[in-house]
LUMVEXGU-393645 format. One record per residue (C-alpha): x, y, z negated; residue number from 1. Coordinates in steps of 0.001 Angstrom, whole numbers, plus 500000, padded with zeros to 6 digits. Last residue first. Layout:
<rec><px>X</px><py>Y</py><pz>Z</pz><seq>NUM</seq></rec>
...
This chain:
<rec><px>498555</px><py>485147</py><pz>514964</pz><seq>290</seq></rec>
<rec><px>502106</px><py>486043</py><pz>513902</pz><seq>289</seq></rec>
<rec><px>503669</px><py>486529</py><pz>517296</pz><seq>288</seq></rec>
<rec><px>502019</px><py>486888</py><pz>520706</pz><seq>287</seq></rec>
<rec><px>504422</px><py>488009</py><pz>523432</pz><seq>286</seq></rec>
<rec><px>504540</px><py>491759</py><pz>523972</pz><seq>285</seq></rec>
<rec><px>502895</px><py>494778</py><pz>522417</pz><seq>284</seq></rec>
<rec><px>504570</px><py>496269</py><pz>519380</pz><seq>283</seq></rec>
<rec><px>501581</px><py>496496</py><pz>517070</pz><seq>282</seq></rec>
<rec><px>500955</px><py>499075</py><pz>514352</pz><seq>281</seq></rec>
<rec><px>498257</px><py>497926</py><pz>511931</pz><seq>280</seq></rec>
<rec><px>496486</px><py>500751</py><pz>510135</pz><seq>279</seq></rec>
<rec><px>494145</px><py>499898</py><pz>507258</pz><seq>278</seq></rec>
<rec><px>491020</px><py>501998</py><pz>506755</pz><seq>277</seq></rec>
<rec><px>489171</px><py>502587</py><pz>503489</pz><seq>276</seq></rec>
<rec><px>485639</px><py>504030</py><pz>503527</pz><seq>275</seq></rec>
<rec><px>484304</px><py>500784</py><pz>502020</pz><seq>274</seq></rec>
<rec><px>486346</px><py>501685</py><pz>498921</pz><seq>273</seq></rec>
<rec><px>488333</px><py>498690</py><pz>497741</pz><seq>272</seq></rec>
<rec><px>487515</px><py>497224</py><pz>494319</pz><seq>271</seq></rec>
<rec><px>487800</px><py>493624</py><pz>495525</pz><seq>270</seq></rec>
<rec><px>484037</px><py>493001</py><pz>495351</pz><seq>269</seq></rec>
<rec><px>483451</px><py>496273</py><pz>497201</pz><seq>268</seq></rec>
<rec><px>485793</px><py>495231</py><pz>500019</pz><seq>267</seq></rec>
<rec><px>484148</px><py>491813</py><pz>500266</pz><seq>266</seq></rec>
<rec><px>480666</px><py>493305</py><pz>500428</pz><seq>265</seq></rec>
<rec><px>481634</px><py>495917</py><pz>503024</pz><seq>264</seq></rec>
<rec><px>483184</px><py>493405</py><pz>505396</pz><seq>263</seq></rec>
<rec><px>486881</px><py>493218</py><pz>506295</pz><seq>262</seq></rec>
<rec><px>486704</px><py>494059</py><pz>510009</pz><seq>261</seq></rec>
<rec><px>483632</px><py>496279</py><pz>510201</pz><seq>260</seq></rec>
<rec><px>484584</px><py>497772</py><pz>506830</pz><seq>259</seq></rec>
<rec><px>487877</px><py>499088</py><pz>508112</pz><seq>258</seq></rec>
<rec><px>490657</px><py>498163</py><pz>510506</pz><seq>257</seq></rec>
<rec><px>492257</px><py>500810</py><pz>512722</pz><seq>256</seq></rec>
<rec><px>494547</px><py>498978</py><pz>515162</pz><seq>255</seq></rec>
<rec><px>497421</px><py>500978</py><pz>516627</pz><seq>254</seq></rec>
<rec><px>499393</px><py>500131</py><pz>519764</pz><seq>253</seq></rec>
<rec><px>502867</px><py>501408</py><pz>519019</pz><seq>252</seq></rec>
<rec><px>505153</px><py>503097</py><pz>521538</pz><seq>251</seq></rec>
<rec><px>506802</px><py>506032</py><pz>519744</pz><seq>250</seq></rec>
<rec><px>503911</px><py>508364</py><pz>520704</pz><seq>249</seq></rec>
<rec><px>501330</px><py>505862</py><pz>519486</pz><seq>248</seq></rec>
<rec><px>502649</px><py>506077</py><pz>515930</pz><seq>247</seq></rec>
<rec><px>502570</px><py>509886</py><pz>516091</pz><seq>246</seq></rec>
<rec><px>499040</px><py>509848</py><pz>517502</pz><seq>245</seq></rec>
<rec><px>497822</px><py>507559</py><pz>514740</pz><seq>244</seq></rec>
<rec><px>499094</px><py>509837</py><pz>511984</pz><seq>243</seq></rec>
<rec><px>497785</px><py>513116</py><pz>513383</pz><seq>242</seq></rec>
<rec><px>494450</px><py>511545</py><pz>514314</pz><seq>241</seq></rec>
<rec><px>493913</px><py>510184</py><pz>510810</pz><seq>240</seq></rec>
<rec><px>494983</px><py>513432</py><pz>509182</pz><seq>239</seq></rec>
<rec><px>498351</px><py>513436</py><pz>507532</pz><seq>238</seq></rec>
<rec><px>500014</px><py>515167</py><pz>504585</pz><seq>237</seq></rec>
<rec><px>503657</px><py>516202</py><pz>504559</pz><seq>236</seq></rec>
<rec><px>506806</px><py>516497</py><pz>502415</pz><seq>235</seq></rec>
<rec><px>505784</px><py>514299</py><pz>499484</pz><seq>234</seq></rec>
<rec><px>507848</px><py>514115</py><pz>496281</pz><seq>233</seq></rec>
<rec><px>505661</px><py>516444</py><pz>494185</pz><seq>232</seq></rec>
<rec><px>502384</px><py>514809</py><pz>495131</pz><seq>231</seq></rec>
<rec><px>499150</px><py>515928</py><pz>496795</pz><seq>230</seq></rec>
<rec><px>500625</px><py>517483</py><pz>499943</pz><seq>229</seq></rec>
<rec><px>499689</px><py>521187</py><pz>499770</pz><seq>228</seq></rec>
<rec><px>499227</px><py>521900</py><pz>496073</pz><seq>227</seq></rec>
<rec><px>501370</px><py>519121</py><pz>494645</pz><seq>226</seq></rec>
<rec><px>504168</px><py>520116</py><pz>497037</pz><seq>225</seq></rec>
<rec><px>503684</px><py>523735</py><pz>495990</pz><seq>224</seq></rec>
<rec><px>504002</px><py>522877</py><pz>492306</pz><seq>223</seq></rec>
<rec><px>507123</px><py>520799</py><pz>492929</pz><seq>222</seq></rec>
<rec><px>508781</px><py>523779</py><pz>494591</pz><seq>221</seq></rec>
<rec><px>510421</px><py>524335</py><pz>497979</pz><seq>220</seq></rec>
<rec><px>507721</px><py>524274</py><pz>500628</pz><seq>219</seq></rec>
<rec><px>508156</px><py>523775</py><pz>504367</pz><seq>218</seq></rec>
<rec><px>504986</px><py>523444</py><pz>506476</pz><seq>217</seq></rec>
<rec><px>503991</px><py>519800</py><pz>506848</pz><seq>216</seq></rec>
<rec><px>500226</px><py>519499</py><pz>507224</pz><seq>215</seq></rec>
<rec><px>499561</px><py>517069</py><pz>510057</pz><seq>214</seq></rec>
<rec><px>496654</px><py>517488</py><pz>512464</pz><seq>213</seq></rec>
<rec><px>493267</px><py>518543</py><pz>511114</pz><seq>212</seq></rec>
<rec><px>492453</px><py>517703</py><pz>507500</pz><seq>211</seq></rec>
<rec><px>489001</px><py>516729</py><pz>506237</pz><seq>210</seq></rec>
<rec><px>489713</px><py>512998</py><pz>505837</pz><seq>209</seq></rec>
<rec><px>493077</px><py>513325</py><pz>504128</pz><seq>208</seq></rec>
<rec><px>495361</px><py>510406</py><pz>504946</pz><seq>207</seq></rec>
<rec><px>498007</px><py>509158</py><pz>502512</pz><seq>206</seq></rec>
<rec><px>500330</px><py>506910</py><pz>504551</pz><seq>205</seq></rec>
<rec><px>500127</px><py>503343</py><pz>505820</pz><seq>204</seq></rec>
<rec><px>501951</px><py>501103</py><pz>508274</pz><seq>203</seq></rec>
<rec><px>501008</px><py>497419</py><pz>508158</pz><seq>202</seq></rec>
<rec><px>503295</px><py>496095</py><pz>510844</pz><seq>201</seq></rec>
<rec><px>503093</px><py>493978</py><pz>513955</pz><seq>200</seq></rec>
<rec><px>505323</px><py>491940</py><pz>516217</pz><seq>199</seq></rec>
<rec><px>504490</px><py>490987</py><pz>519787</pz><seq>198</seq></rec>
<rec><px>507869</px><py>492195</py><pz>520975</pz><seq>197</seq></rec>
<rec><px>510103</px><py>491856</py><pz>517905</pz><seq>196</seq></rec>
<rec><px>510050</px><py>494659</py><pz>515378</pz><seq>195</seq></rec>
<rec><px>513306</px><py>496436</py><pz>514503</pz><seq>194</seq></rec>
<rec><px>512913</px><py>499085</py><pz>517196</pz><seq>193</seq></rec>
<rec><px>509310</px><py>500037</py><pz>516429</pz><seq>192</seq></rec>
<rec><px>510080</px><py>500611</py><pz>512758</pz><seq>191</seq></rec>
<rec><px>513122</px><py>502646</py><pz>513792</pz><seq>190</seq></rec>
<rec><px>511030</px><py>504818</py><pz>516106</pz><seq>189</seq></rec>
<rec><px>508575</px><py>505365</py><pz>513248</pz><seq>188</seq></rec>
<rec><px>511439</px><py>506522</py><pz>511005</pz><seq>187</seq></rec>
<rec><px>512553</px><py>508933</py><pz>513728</pz><seq>186</seq></rec>
<rec><px>509030</px><py>510360</py><pz>513889</pz><seq>185</seq></rec>
<rec><px>508932</px><py>510662</py><pz>510097</pz><seq>184</seq></rec>
<rec><px>511936</px><py>512963</py><pz>509993</pz><seq>183</seq></rec>
<rec><px>512112</px><py>514450</py><pz>506477</pz><seq>182</seq></rec>
<rec><px>510996</px><py>511320</py><pz>504661</pz><seq>181</seq></rec>
<rec><px>508477</px><py>511111</py><pz>501800</pz><seq>180</seq></rec>
<rec><px>505213</px><py>511034</py><pz>503806</pz><seq>179</seq></rec>
<rec><px>506676</px><py>508129</py><pz>505777</pz><seq>178</seq></rec>
<rec><px>506902</px><py>505825</py><pz>502754</pz><seq>177</seq></rec>
<rec><px>503340</px><py>505216</py><pz>501629</pz><seq>176</seq></rec>
<rec><px>503247</px><py>501611</py><pz>502855</pz><seq>175</seq></rec>
<rec><px>505739</px><py>500204</py><pz>505338</pz><seq>174</seq></rec>
<rec><px>504970</px><py>496505</py><pz>505619</pz><seq>173</seq></rec>
<rec><px>506676</px><py>494501</py><pz>508336</pz><seq>172</seq></rec>
<rec><px>506090</px><py>491658</py><pz>510755</pz><seq>171</seq></rec>
<rec><px>507991</px><py>489531</py><pz>513265</pz><seq>170</seq></rec>
<rec><px>511317</px><py>491051</py><pz>512322</pz><seq>169</seq></rec>
<rec><px>514812</px><py>491499</py><pz>513806</pz><seq>168</seq></rec>
<rec><px>513799</px><py>492882</py><pz>517206</pz><seq>167</seq></rec>
<rec><px>516719</px><py>495282</py><pz>517526</pz><seq>166</seq></rec>
<rec><px>519400</px><py>494620</py><pz>514918</pz><seq>165</seq></rec>
<rec><px>518950</px><py>495424</py><pz>511257</pz><seq>164</seq></rec>
<rec><px>521743</px><py>496943</py><pz>509124</pz><seq>163</seq></rec>
<rec><px>521431</px><py>500156</py><pz>511133</pz><seq>162</seq></rec>
<rec><px>518099</px><py>501040</py><pz>509558</pz><seq>161</seq></rec>
<rec><px>518503</px><py>504774</py><pz>510247</pz><seq>160</seq></rec>
<rec><px>515276</px><py>506710</py><pz>509537</pz><seq>159</seq></rec>
<rec><px>514127</px><py>504129</py><pz>506951</pz><seq>158</seq></rec>
<rec><px>517312</px><py>504660</py><pz>504949</pz><seq>157</seq></rec>
<rec><px>518074</px><py>501200</py><pz>503608</pz><seq>156</seq></rec>
<rec><px>519527</px><py>499611</py><pz>500494</pz><seq>155</seq></rec>
<rec><px>518778</px><py>495947</py><pz>501217</pz><seq>154</seq></rec>
<rec><px>517528</px><py>493020</py><pz>499123</pz><seq>153</seq></rec>
<rec><px>515553</px><py>495088</py><pz>496641</pz><seq>152</seq></rec>
<rec><px>515655</px><py>495619</py><pz>492857</pz><seq>151</seq></rec>
<rec><px>518201</px><py>498478</py><pz>492986</pz><seq>150</seq></rec>
<rec><px>515791</px><py>501140</py><pz>494231</pz><seq>149</seq></rec>
<rec><px>516875</px><py>504301</py><pz>496045</pz><seq>148</seq></rec>
<rec><px>516760</px><py>503694</py><pz>499805</pz><seq>147</seq></rec>
<rec><px>514411</px><py>500736</py><pz>499808</pz><seq>146</seq></rec>
<rec><px>514280</px><py>497303</py><pz>501432</pz><seq>145</seq></rec>
<rec><px>512699</px><py>493925</py><pz>500787</pz><seq>144</seq></rec>
<rec><px>513213</px><py>490746</py><pz>502762</pz><seq>143</seq></rec>
<rec><px>510843</px><py>487827</py><pz>503315</pz><seq>142</seq></rec>
<rec><px>511584</px><py>484830</py><pz>505481</pz><seq>141</seq></rec>
<rec><px>508049</px><py>483450</py><pz>505326</pz><seq>140</seq></rec>
<rec><px>506518</px><py>480352</py><pz>503752</pz><seq>139</seq></rec>
<rec><px>503550</px><py>482046</py><pz>502154</pz><seq>138</seq></rec>
<rec><px>501892</px><py>481973</py><pz>498737</pz><seq>137</seq></rec>
<rec><px>504327</px><py>482896</py><pz>495971</pz><seq>136</seq></rec>
<rec><px>506564</px><py>485125</py><pz>498071</pz><seq>135</seq></rec>
<rec><px>503576</px><py>487088</py><pz>499334</pz><seq>134</seq></rec>
<rec><px>501843</px><py>487440</py><pz>495962</pz><seq>133</seq></rec>
<rec><px>505018</px><py>488490</py><pz>494142</pz><seq>132</seq></rec>
<rec><px>505643</px><py>491156</py><pz>496778</pz><seq>131</seq></rec>
<rec><px>502045</px><py>492359</py><pz>496420</pz><seq>130</seq></rec>
<rec><px>502408</px><py>492797</py><pz>492655</pz><seq>129</seq></rec>
<rec><px>505825</px><py>494448</py><pz>492806</pz><seq>128</seq></rec>
<rec><px>504872</px><py>496842</py><pz>495601</pz><seq>127</seq></rec>
<rec><px>507666</px><py>496960</py><pz>498142</pz><seq>126</seq></rec>
<rec><px>509420</px><py>500138</py><pz>499272</pz><seq>125</seq></rec>
<rec><px>509888</px><py>498608</py><pz>502741</pz><seq>124</seq></rec>
<rec><px>508702</px><py>494999</py><pz>503129</pz><seq>123</seq></rec>
<rec><px>510377</px><py>493161</py><pz>506015</pz><seq>122</seq></rec>
<rec><px>508984</px><py>489851</py><pz>507276</pz><seq>121</seq></rec>
<rec><px>510618</px><py>487135</py><pz>509386</pz><seq>120</seq></rec>
<rec><px>507883</px><py>484629</py><pz>510171</pz><seq>119</seq></rec>
<rec><px>508352</px><py>480867</py><pz>510052</pz><seq>118</seq></rec>
<rec><px>506621</px><py>479055</py><pz>512927</pz><seq>117</seq></rec>
<rec><px>504706</px><py>475833</py><pz>512334</pz><seq>116</seq></rec>
<rec><px>501595</px><py>477137</py><pz>514091</pz><seq>115</seq></rec>
<rec><px>499613</px><py>476820</py><pz>510854</pz><seq>114</seq></rec>
<rec><px>502101</px><py>479148</py><pz>509211</pz><seq>113</seq></rec>
<rec><px>501366</px><py>481944</py><pz>511697</pz><seq>112</seq></rec>
<rec><px>497627</px><py>481744</py><pz>511028</pz><seq>111</seq></rec>
<rec><px>498214</px><py>481683</py><pz>507275</pz><seq>110</seq></rec>
<rec><px>500473</px><py>484724</py><pz>507549</pz><seq>109</seq></rec>
<rec><px>497924</px><py>486710</py><pz>509566</pz><seq>108</seq></rec>
<rec><px>494810</px><py>485833</py><pz>507547</pz><seq>107</seq></rec>
<rec><px>496230</px><py>486124</py><pz>504039</pz><seq>106</seq></rec>
<rec><px>498208</px><py>489118</py><pz>505302</pz><seq>105</seq></rec>
<rec><px>494943</px><py>490989</py><pz>505821</pz><seq>104</seq></rec>
<rec><px>493228</px><py>490372</py><pz>502484</pz><seq>103</seq></rec>
<rec><px>496493</px><py>491027</py><pz>500662</pz><seq>102</seq></rec>
<rec><px>496846</px><py>494378</py><pz>502437</pz><seq>101</seq></rec>
<rec><px>493488</px><py>495541</py><pz>501055</pz><seq>100</seq></rec>
<rec><px>494452</px><py>494488</py><pz>497533</pz><seq>99</seq></rec>
<rec><px>497702</px><py>496410</py><pz>497797</pz><seq>98</seq></rec>
<rec><px>495665</px><py>499430</py><pz>498973</pz><seq>97</seq></rec>
<rec><px>493470</px><py>499196</py><pz>495881</pz><seq>96</seq></rec>
<rec><px>496540</px><py>499150</py><pz>493684</pz><seq>95</seq></rec>
<rec><px>497884</px><py>495911</py><pz>492216</pz><seq>94</seq></rec>
<rec><px>498619</px><py>496227</py><pz>488482</pz><seq>93</seq></rec>
<rec><px>498579</px><py>492471</py><pz>487893</pz><seq>92</seq></rec>
<rec><px>495730</px><py>491944</py><pz>485426</pz><seq>91</seq></rec>
<rec><px>493866</px><py>495244</py><pz>485045</pz><seq>90</seq></rec>
<rec><px>493972</px><py>495768</py><pz>488800</pz><seq>89</seq></rec>
<rec><px>494522</px><py>499422</py><pz>489678</pz><seq>88</seq></rec>
<rec><px>492542</px><py>502075</py><pz>491538</pz><seq>87</seq></rec>
<rec><px>488887</px><py>501482</py><pz>490842</pz><seq>86</seq></rec>
<rec><px>487437</px><py>504979</py><pz>490316</pz><seq>85</seq></rec>
<rec><px>490137</px><py>506713</py><pz>492376</pz><seq>84</seq></rec>
<rec><px>489533</px><py>504345</py><pz>495288</pz><seq>83</seq></rec>
<rec><px>492214</px><py>505629</py><pz>497623</pz><seq>82</seq></rec>
<rec><px>492212</px><py>504735</py><pz>501293</pz><seq>81</seq></rec>
<rec><px>490821</px><py>507785</py><pz>503088</pz><seq>80</seq></rec>
<rec><px>491724</px><py>510594</py><pz>500721</pz><seq>79</seq></rec>
<rec><px>488837</px><py>513054</py><pz>500287</pz><seq>78</seq></rec>
<rec><px>487669</px><py>511502</py><pz>496993</pz><seq>77</seq></rec>
<rec><px>491122</px><py>512136</py><pz>495544</pz><seq>76</seq></rec>
<rec><px>490557</px><py>515890</py><pz>495926</pz><seq>75</seq></rec>
<rec><px>492885</px><py>518368</py><pz>497654</pz><seq>74</seq></rec>
<rec><px>492240</px><py>522121</py><pz>497503</pz><seq>73</seq></rec>
<rec><px>495285</px><py>522515</py><pz>495283</pz><seq>72</seq></rec>
<rec><px>495604</px><py>525206</py><pz>492625</pz><seq>71</seq></rec>
<rec><px>498771</px><py>523577</py><pz>491283</pz><seq>70</seq></rec>
<rec><px>497297</px><py>522989</py><pz>487812</pz><seq>69</seq></rec>
<rec><px>494222</px><py>521360</py><pz>489333</pz><seq>68</seq></rec>
<rec><px>496283</px><py>518933</py><pz>491411</pz><seq>67</seq></rec>
<rec><px>498458</px><py>518092</py><pz>488415</pz><seq>66</seq></rec>
<rec><px>495373</px><py>517467</py><pz>486248</pz><seq>65</seq></rec>
<rec><px>493858</px><py>515113</py><pz>488788</pz><seq>64</seq></rec>
<rec><px>497063</px><py>513138</py><pz>489054</pz><seq>63</seq></rec>
<rec><px>497528</px><py>512799</py><pz>485305</pz><seq>62</seq></rec>
<rec><px>493946</px><py>511528</py><pz>485038</pz><seq>61</seq></rec>
<rec><px>495279</px><py>508080</py><pz>485968</pz><seq>60</seq></rec>
<rec><px>493487</px><py>506601</py><pz>489001</pz><seq>59</seq></rec>
<rec><px>490779</px><py>504378</py><pz>487599</pz><seq>58</seq></rec>
<rec><px>491404</px><py>500924</py><pz>486100</pz><seq>57</seq></rec>
<rec><px>489536</px><py>498053</py><pz>487719</pz><seq>56</seq></rec>
<rec><px>486601</px><py>496243</py><pz>486152</pz><seq>55</seq></rec>
<rec><px>485428</px><py>492899</py><pz>484770</pz><seq>54</seq></rec>
<rec><px>488130</px><py>491032</py><pz>486658</pz><seq>53</seq></rec>
<rec><px>488265</px><py>487706</py><pz>488474</pz><seq>52</seq></rec>
<rec><px>491830</px><py>486664</py><pz>489117</pz><seq>51</seq></rec>
<rec><px>493485</px><py>485929</py><pz>492438</pz><seq>50</seq></rec>
<rec><px>496635</px><py>487918</py><pz>491515</pz><seq>49</seq></rec>
<rec><px>496605</px><py>489770</py><pz>494843</pz><seq>48</seq></rec>
<rec><px>493003</px><py>489079</py><pz>495917</pz><seq>47</seq></rec>
<rec><px>491704</px><py>490846</py><pz>492785</pz><seq>46</seq></rec>
<rec><px>488147</px><py>489948</py><pz>491908</pz><seq>45</seq></rec>
<rec><px>485068</px><py>491811</py><pz>490751</pz><seq>44</seq></rec>
<rec><px>481695</px><py>491013</py><pz>489163</pz><seq>43</seq></rec>
<rec><px>482839</px><py>489328</py><pz>485930</pz><seq>42</seq></rec>
<rec><px>480276</px><py>486721</py><pz>484880</pz><seq>41</seq></rec>
<rec><px>482542</px><py>483694</py><pz>485143</pz><seq>40</seq></rec>
<rec><px>485489</px><py>485658</py><pz>483792</pz><seq>39</seq></rec>
<rec><px>485211</px><py>484955</py><pz>480098</pz><seq>38</seq></rec>
<rec><px>486405</px><py>481369</py><pz>479770</pz><seq>37</seq></rec>
<rec><px>488350</px><py>480928</py><pz>483004</pz><seq>36</seq></rec>
<rec><px>489846</px><py>484416</py><pz>482660</pz><seq>35</seq></rec>
<rec><px>490917</px><py>483801</py><pz>479082</pz><seq>34</seq></rec>
<rec><px>492361</px><py>480373</py><pz>479909</pz><seq>33</seq></rec>
<rec><px>494288</px><py>481771</py><pz>482869</pz><seq>32</seq></rec>
<rec><px>495599</px><py>484612</py><pz>480710</pz><seq>31</seq></rec>
<rec><px>496942</px><py>482157</py><pz>478154</pz><seq>30</seq></rec>
<rec><px>498893</px><py>480248</py><pz>480809</pz><seq>29</seq></rec>
<rec><px>500139</px><py>483492</py><pz>482341</pz><seq>28</seq></rec>
<rec><px>501590</px><py>484667</py><pz>479049</pz><seq>27</seq></rec>
<rec><px>500086</px><py>488010</py><pz>477916</pz><seq>26</seq></rec>
<rec><px>502559</px><py>490873</py><pz>478415</pz><seq>25</seq></rec>
<rec><px>500990</px><py>492934</py><pz>481191</pz><seq>24</seq></rec>
<rec><px>497414</px><py>491842</py><pz>480432</pz><seq>23</seq></rec>
<rec><px>497692</px><py>492950</py><pz>476809</pz><seq>22</seq></rec>
<rec><px>499423</px><py>496209</py><pz>477735</pz><seq>21</seq></rec>
<rec><px>496740</px><py>497087</py><pz>480282</pz><seq>20</seq></rec>
<rec><px>493938</px><py>496273</py><pz>477835</pz><seq>19</seq></rec>
<rec><px>495504</px><py>498390</py><pz>475111</pz><seq>18</seq></rec>
<rec><px>495856</px><py>501347</py><pz>477477</pz><seq>17</seq></rec>
<rec><px>492289</px><py>501013</py><pz>478698</pz><seq>16</seq></rec>
<rec><px>490995</px><py>500919</py><pz>475113</pz><seq>15</seq></rec>
<rec><px>493112</px><py>503937</py><pz>474142</pz><seq>14</seq></rec>
<rec><px>491660</px><py>505965</py><pz>476993</pz><seq>13</seq></rec>
<rec><px>493811</px><py>507360</py><pz>479774</pz><seq>12</seq></rec>
<rec><px>495618</px><py>510651</py><pz>480331</pz><seq>11</seq></rec>
<rec><px>497861</px><py>510442</py><pz>477270</pz><seq>10</seq></rec>
<rec><px>501021</px><py>510004</py><pz>479318</pz><seq>9</seq></rec>
<rec><px>501459</px><py>506338</py><pz>478416</pz><seq>8</seq></rec>
<rec><px>499514</px><py>505054</py><pz>481407</pz><seq>7</seq></rec>
<rec><px>502060</px><py>506748</py><pz>483615</pz><seq>6</seq></rec>
<rec><px>504799</px><py>504732</py><pz>481937</pz><seq>5</seq></rec>
<rec><px>503017</px><py>501512</py><pz>482886</pz><seq>4</seq></rec>
<rec><px>503848</px><py>502223</py><pz>486519</pz><seq>3</seq></rec>
<rec><px>501457</px><py>503444</py><pz>489201</pz><seq>2</seq></rec>
<rec><px>502459</px><py>501922</py><pz>492517</pz><seq>1</seq></rec>
């Protein structure tokens, strides 16, 4: 998630910065009145905060400048699920991938709730906006985990989640985590282990559409990580086939959900590129969670 501090780096316009600050600190009651009054003609909507919006903020220019400075051949347009022109919700800060996940969990969590069964859900490295949406809308046993953050339920190394027994969770979200860890295959094995049979997880990483395999040769400097992986704290970059094949190798059945599943019009209305794909890793077994 892009934090407000990134918007303060001088890479965005003054009007965008003012709008982001206003929406961040405006009381919810006031914001509802503003949206109800002005938002009737706004063409977009955010499924995370459920507000109509006139536009989404683009990816901060900071990222483009860092890629150029590093001499990288990577371009945001070549990443599968990254709408660089409509990256962040002006109201809640939800990224385009957060908005995609919200569309999916609305269906899966609602289906599970209608059966009278409470789901156990783990969110690893949770997005603030999406976490607020889930806890505010669904009756699930929701836990958050991260190795470094203090605002989560559990301090967890995703390659060794020993605090969770086998089959602890019906569903999980692991978004843009695996590209940070040294042993992503071991992390995938752990995700498989902690899911119940029939469980499922939204598992996402940056995927470059013109890449073959997985790019993960060792580099030692921030500049080289920007150049080869697209961010200074990433240790690899995936192709679609490279990512899916690694998930399948540890036992997952992988669903690749794109415009045929979500609908091009709905994705566009929510500021999600129609080229986006969401990966759902299923642990086959008895049916859980819809």
